[in-house]
C-alpha positions, 0 to 999 in steps of 0.5 A: 471950182475943181472940187465943186465940179468933182462933187457935182459930177459925183452926184451922177446924171440921174440927180444932176440933170433933174436939178439942172432942168428944173432950174433951166425950166424956171429961169426960161418961164416954165412954172415951177411945178411943171419944170420940176416934173420935167426935170424928175422925168429926165432923172427917172429916164437916166435911172431907167437907162442906168438899170437896163445898161447895167443889167446888160453889162453885168450879165454879158460881162461874166459870159464874155470873160468866160469866152476870153478865158476859154479861147485864151485870149490875151488883150492887155488894154482893159475896158474901164467904160466911160464912167471912168473917163467922166469922173476924171474929165471933172476932176481936173482944172480943165473940167472945172471950167469946161461948162461956163467956157463952152457956154460962152463959145455957144452964145458967141457962135450964135451971136455971129451966126455960126450956129443955130444949136443951143447946146443944153446937154450939160451932162455931155460936156464931160467929153470935151472936158475929158479930151481937155484932161488927156491933152492936159496931162500929156502936154502940162499945158492948160492952153493947150487943153482948153484949145483942144476942148474948144475946137472939138466943141466948135466941130461938134456944134457945126456937126449938130447944125449940118445933121439937125434937118435929117435928124428932125425929119427921120425921128418922130417928135424930134422937131427942133432938136439936134445932137451936139455930142462928139461921140455921136457925131464922130460916126457921121463922116463914116456914115456918108463915106461908107454909105456912098460906097455901098450905094454904088455896089451892084444889088446892095441898094436893093437890100432896103430893110428896116426894122419894121420891114424885118418884122413883116418879112420874118415875123417873130424872128425879126423882133428885137426882143427875139434877136435879143434872145437869140444873141444872148443865148448864143453868147452863153453857149459859146463860153462852155468848153463842151456839149455837156456844159451847154446842157448843164448850162441851160438855165443860165444860158436861157436867163442870159438870152432873156435878159439880153431880150428884155433890154431890147424891149425895155430901152424904147420904153425908157427913151419915152420918158426922156421925150416926155420930160424934155420936150416942154424944156426944149419948146420953152428954151427955143421960145425964149432964145428967139425972143431975146436975140433978134434974128435967131430963127430956126433954133435947134436945142442940143439934147442927149442922144438917149432920146432916140437910142430906143429906135428899133434899127439901132437896137437890132444892129447894136446886139448883131454887132456886139458878138462880131466886134468881140470876135474881130477885136481878137484877130485884128492885127495890132488891136489891143483892146477887148470892149466889155464894160463899153458894150452898153455904149454901142447904142450910142453910135447910131443916132446920127447914122440912121437919118442918113441910112434911113433906118436901113438895117444891112446898110447901117450894120456895115457902116457900124462894122467899119466905124468900129474896126476903125474905132478899135485902132483909135482905142488902142492908139489912145490908151496910153493917153487915156491911162496917163489921165486916169493915173494923174487924176487919182480919182477914188476907185478908178484905176487900171487893174493889175496885169493890164497894161493900160485902160480905155473906153470904147465909148469915148476913145473910138470917136474920130473927132476926139482922136483927130483933135487929140493928135493934131494938138499933142503930136503936131503942136503948132502945125496941128493946132493951125490945121484944127483952126482952119478946119474949125473956121472953114466949118463955121463959115460953111455953116454961116453961109448955110444959115443965111441962105435958109433964112433968106428961103 
C-alpha cells in the first residue's frame, strides 16, 4: 500500500486529479465525456498554476538569495517547500492508509450529523498524512500518528462547516463549496481575533478599501499587475550593492518586475479553469449524496482553495507581504527560517480570511502579517520534527542541503492547527490527547447543534 500511494503521489496533482475526478464523475452518474473534460480542466488548472508559481519562485529565488548574501543574512533552517512534505507524507505507513481512513471518518460524521462537508479534495489529504508522519517518526507509534491525523481531520471538517456560509456568500460561483484544508483554516482564528481588535481601533474601520476600491482610487497604481511590477523591480534593485550595479542590472530588474506582474495577472485566469472543471462535479456529488442519504440536505463539497486564490485582494496582499515578511524574518529574535520556496504558498493563506474581512486590503494585510509572524515561530519550532521526518523517509531527491541545520516549509509548518495538534500529541502525550479529544468533541457538538438549528429553519 505504501509503494502504491508513493507511486500515485509521484504522478503529481496534474495527473492524479484528472484521473480521480473522471472516475468520481462517472461513479456519481456524469457521462464519461463530460467527466473526462471536467477532470482534464482541473489537470490543466494544476499545470497552469504549477507553471505560474514556478515562474514566481524561480525568478524571485535568485534575487532573494542575492539579498541574503549581500546583507550577510544567516538563517540556518532551509525552506524545502510543500512538495517535500507531500512526498514524505505518502511514503510512510500513515500516508498509505490516510485517504480511506479519513473518508471513513467523513462518512461517519455525515451519518451522525456532525458535518455537512463532503471532502473530495483528495490531493490535500497529504496535510493530514504529513502530520501523522511527523508524529510517527517522533514517537515510533502508528496509533499516535493516526490519532493526530484523525483529530486534525475532524477539526478541519468542522472549521470548513463553520466558514462555509461566509465563504459561499463572499466568493462568486462558490455556492455549495467549502474549504476543508488545514493550512487555510489555520488562519481563520487569526482573522477573527485580529479583525475584532482592529475594528476597535478608532479610525481603522474607516480604511475600508478593497482591491476594486484601490483600482478606482489609484487607477493603474491600484492594479495587481502594476503592484507586482513595482514589488518585483524593488526586490531586484535591493540585491544590488551599489547604484552602479542597479544601473547595470536594469534589464534583469525590469524582467523580474514584469514576471511578478505576470503572475498577478495570470493566476486569476488559471483559477477560472478550476471553477469550470469542478462545478459539474460539485453539483452532481451533492445531488448524488443527498439522494442516497435521507436528511443530508445543505451539503457543502470540500474543494481545493486553489479555486479562489486568484481573488484581487489575495494577490495584492500576498505580493505586499513577501518583502515585508522577508525583512522581518531576518530581525525577529528566535526565528531561524527564511521563506523562499514557500513564497508561492503565500496565496493560500487568505481564502478563508477574505470572507471575514470582506476583502478589506488594510485589514487583510495586518491579519496576514500577524499570522505570518506567528507562523515563522511555528516553523522554527517544528523544523526539528520536520527534518526528522524528511531524513527518516529517505525520499529520492529530498534532503536538507549541506550547511543547513534543518529544513521545513512555511506552507505547512506555519499552520496553527498542525502545530497545536503535533505538540499536544507528542509533547503532552495522554494529557494532550485528552485535550484534543475534548476540543474535537466540542467542535462536533457545536456543529451538530448548528446543523440541526439550520435544518429546522
